[in-house]
Structure formats: structure tokens, C-alpha cells
N, C-alpha and C positions, 0 to 999 in steps of 0.2 A: 755548336761551335759558333761563336760570334766573331764577326769580322770588324776590326778596328778601322773604320774609315774616317779620315780626317778631312773636314771641309776647309779648304784653303781658298782665299781670294785670289783672283788673277794678280800677277806681279805688279802691274801698274796701279793697282788700287791700294797698295800697302804703303805705310809710312816709311818703311825701309827704302822702297823704291824712290820716293820723292826726296828723302834726305840724301840718298846716293846721287840722284840727279843734280841736286843743288851743290853738293860737294864736287861733283865732276865739272859742273859749269864754273864754279869758283876756281878749281884747279886749272882748268883750261884758260881762264882769264889770267891767272898768275903766270902760266907758261907763255902766254902771248906777250907778256910784258906790260900789260895795262896798268898794273898797280905799282910796280917798282921797275921802271925802265932800265934795262941794262944789267939788272941784278941777277947773276947766275944762281945765287942761293934761292931767290924767290921762284925761279923756274924749277929748280930741283924740288923744293917744298911743294910746289903746285903738282908736279908729277907724282910725288909721294902721296899727296892727298887723294888724287884720283885712283891710284893703285889700291891704297888701303880702304877707301870707300867701296870700291868694287869688290874687293875680297870680303869685306864685312857684309855686304849685301848678299853675296853668294852663300856665305856661311849661314846667315840668318834665314834665307829662303830654304836651304837644304835642311836646316834644323826644323823649320816649321812643316816642311813636307814629310819628313820622316816621323814627326811626332815626338821627338826627343825633348 
């Protein structure tokens, strides 16, 4: 009986992590008002970017760890 062991890199060494980190930084800058001062829509979009990037990262990591 063979065991299917999957070798995964630590999270911070993956492309998904760095793309998520960049998206979170960009989203945080949008929320802070650096790009479009006073624009409520820019802040909402910035928050959405951060949430979606984090959810995408979580899904990608769980998929790679389960071997799906």
C-alpha cells in the first residue's frame, strides 16, 4: 500500500502568497484614500480586492495541500 505524500512549499515561498500580498497592499492603499481621495467606491473596491485575494489564496493553498 503506497502513501500519496505531496511535497508542498512553505506558504511564503509560493507565487500565490506574493500575488495575494501585493493585492492586499494595493487594496489597503485604496482603502486609505491614497489613490482617489474621498471616493467611497475606491474604498469599497479596495476592500473587495483584499477579501477576494485572501479567499483565492486560501482556496489555492488548500487545493495544493489536498492534492486535488
